[in-house]
N, C-alpha and C positions, 0 to 999 in steps of 0.2 A: 471440478473446477475447470473452467475454460482457460484459454491461453493467457488471459489477463490476470493470472494469479495474484492475489493479495498485494495490491499496490499500497504504497505507503500513504499514511494520512497527512503527510507533510504539507499538502496543498493548503489545508485549513490553518496550519500553524502560523503562517505569516499573514494571511489575508485579513485577519482581525487584529493585527498587531497594533493598529492605531484606531481604536473604536470611534473616536469623535469624527475622524475624517471619513471613515468607511460609510457611515450612515448617509452622508450627503452624496458621496460618489456612487454608491450602489444603486441609487434611484435611477441613475442614467442608464443602467443595464438591466433593471428589474423587469423581468417578463412574466412575473407571477409564478415562476417555477420554485419548487422547494430546493433547499440546499442539499446537494448530493455529492458525495465524495467517494473515492475509490479505495477498495480493499482488495477483493479478489478480481474485480472487473470494473469497467467504467460504470459510472452512475450508480454506485452503491452507497446508500445513505449511511453516513456515520461521521463522527468527528467530535472533538471536545466542545464544551460550551464556550461562548465568547469570553466570559470572565476568566476562563482557564488559560487563555492564550498568552498574555504578556509574560508570565513567568515560565511558560513552557518553551517559547520560541528562542529567546535570547537570555544569556546569563546576565546577572546584575552588571550594570555599567554600560550596556549598549544604549546608544542614543540615536533615535531616528532624526535625520535632518528634515526640515519642512518638505523638501523635494521628495525624500524617501517616503514620507507619510502619504503624499498624494499618489506616488507611484504604487505603493503597496496597496492602497485602497482601491485604485483603479483595477489592478490585477485581481485583487481579492473579490471584487464584484463580479468579474468575469468567471472566476472559479466557482463562486457561489451559484451562478446561473448556468454552469456547465458549458460556457462559451470557450471551449478548448482551442479551437482554431484561432480565435481572436487572442486568447491568452498566449498561445505559442508565438504568434506574430509579434505581439507587444514585447514579450520577454526576450525574444530573439534580438529585436532591435535594441532593447534596453541593455542587454548584456554586452553588446558591442560598444555601447556608449559608456557603460560602467562595469567593466569586467571584474572589478574588485569586489562587487556586491554579491557575495556567495548566495544570499537568499533569492536573488533574481535567477541564478543558475538553478537553484532548487525548484523554483516556480516553473522554469522552462522544462525541467525534467518531468514534473508532474503533468504539465500540459502535453508534452510529447508522449508520455506513457498512455494517456487517455486517447491519443491519436494513433497508438500502435507504431510510433516512430522509435523503435528500440535503439537504433544507433545514435539518434539524437539524445535519448535518455542517458545513454552511457557517457557521451561526451559532456553533457550538462552536469551530471553527477561528478565526473572526474574534475571538472572545473570548480564545482562547489566545494568539494573536499580539499582541493589544493589551495583555494583562496580564502577559506573561512578564517584562517589565522587564529583559531581558538575561540572565535565568536560564537560558533555553533556549539550547543551543549551536546552531551553524549547521546541523548535521545534523538536530536536532529540528525547527527551523523549516522546513527543506527538506521534511521529511516531512509537516509540517502543510500546506504548500502542495500537496503531492501528494495528500493526502486531499481538500483543497478542489477541486483540479483534477478528480479523479474524480467528485466530487459534481456539479460544474458540467457535466461531460460527460454524466452520466446525465440531467441536466435539459435536454440539447440545447444548452447554452451553450458550444459547442466553442471559439470564439475566446477566451473568458474562461478556459476550461480550459487552453488552450495557454499563455496568459500566466502562469498559475500554475505550470505545469510548468517554464516557462523560469525563473521566479524560483527555483524549487527547484534547478535546474541551476546557476544562478549562485552559489548559497550553498554548494554542496558538490561536491567532485571525486570523492567516494567512493560516493555513493548511486546504485545502478543503476536504481531504480524511477521516479524522476522522468524519467530519460532514456528509459526504455522507454515510459513513459506518453506522453511527447511524440512519440516515434517512432511509436507506434500511431496517434495522431491524424494525423500527417503521412502515414502510409501508407494509412489506411483511412477517413478522414472522407469523408462524402458531399459536403461543400462543396469544390469544386475549388480555391477560393482558399486552403484550408488545406493541401492535399496537396502534398508535396514529397518524392519518392522518394529522391533523393540524400541529402537531409538526414536522412531517416528511417533510411537504412542507416547513416550515420555515427553517429547517436545509438544505434541498436540495437546496433551493434558495440561501442560504448563500454560499454553496459549489459551485454552478454554477457561482455566482458572483466572487468568489475568483479564479475560473479557467477561468474567462472571457467568460463564456457561450460557450466555444469552446471544452470542454472535453466531448466526446460522452458518456463515462461511467458515468459521473456525470449527464448528461441530461437524461440518462436511469433511474437513481435513481429518478430524479425529476418527470419523467413520472409515475413511480410506486407510488410516494407519492400522486400525484393528483388523481390517480386511487383509492387509498385507501379512499380519501375523497368523492369519487363519481363523481368527475369532469372529466369525461371521454373525453370530447373534448380537455381539456388541456393535459390530459395524451397522447392522440393521437398526439397532436401537438409536444410535446417534444420528444416522441419516434420517430416521423418522423425526427426530427432534429438529433437525435442520429444516425439514419440509414444513413442520409446524411454524417455525419462525421465519421462514424465507419469504421473499417477495414473489409476486406472480412471475416475474422475469426469471428468477433463479430456480423456482421449484421444479420445472420440467427437467433440469439438469440433475437435481438431487434425486428425483424419481427414477431417472435413468440409471443412476449409480445404485440406488436401492435394489432395482431389479437385478443388477449384476451381483450384489451381495446375497440376494435371495437364491441366486443360482450357484452360490459358492465360488464366485470368481472375484479376485482382487481387481482394483481399478488400475488401468495403465493410461498414462498420458499419450495423446496422439503424437506421432512423430512430427517434429517441426524444426 
């Protein structure tokens, strides 16, 4: 996994919150690209179906104002088309005008994450957590912690990152990515005090089960976890499955790790 480890799927959670408005607004930005969202790294395809969004993003009782509907749809179209610079610019302006709208801060954090603006991710997540006032459901908050954890990890603040992954895990039993993020650090961190192969395997297997054993990025984490325990046959098995499921963009990274495991070496994150 490269430096962009397992980003949250929060981007898609708000961009379809108002289906009727989204369809009209998205045509303005539609460049014929496929919808791609982030997990381990930028432009990784995934996300819930449109009809799953309304009950996922907000608890019962939340009401979008007409202005919010337009705003959410415009930003959602940018996210759908991978227009991260535009999304970051628009959400930065919007959060200054409406600092009380936590979901705008969440959107800004996602855009910043895709642009590797780690400090902006942390600031936006801080604001989203502080201002949601209970409007965000536990899954939303867990995903915010995952976003912040990845940003902290990219800044080399691994222990703080682990604490944020753990907070995400404590908030939800259904999200695989906070578990996979924690497992990755437990398996691959350069700091021996962080690594724990057995715990990494436990969390990675939970993440794989939650993602139905079909997410190549999670299976990549599971392979790293087994390698940390010294179980290199299992590491090779799961890295091989990640290669079979992976995109052309990601497969070379998986193949590199597979060679490591074939040589009997665990994977270590690059120092950053």
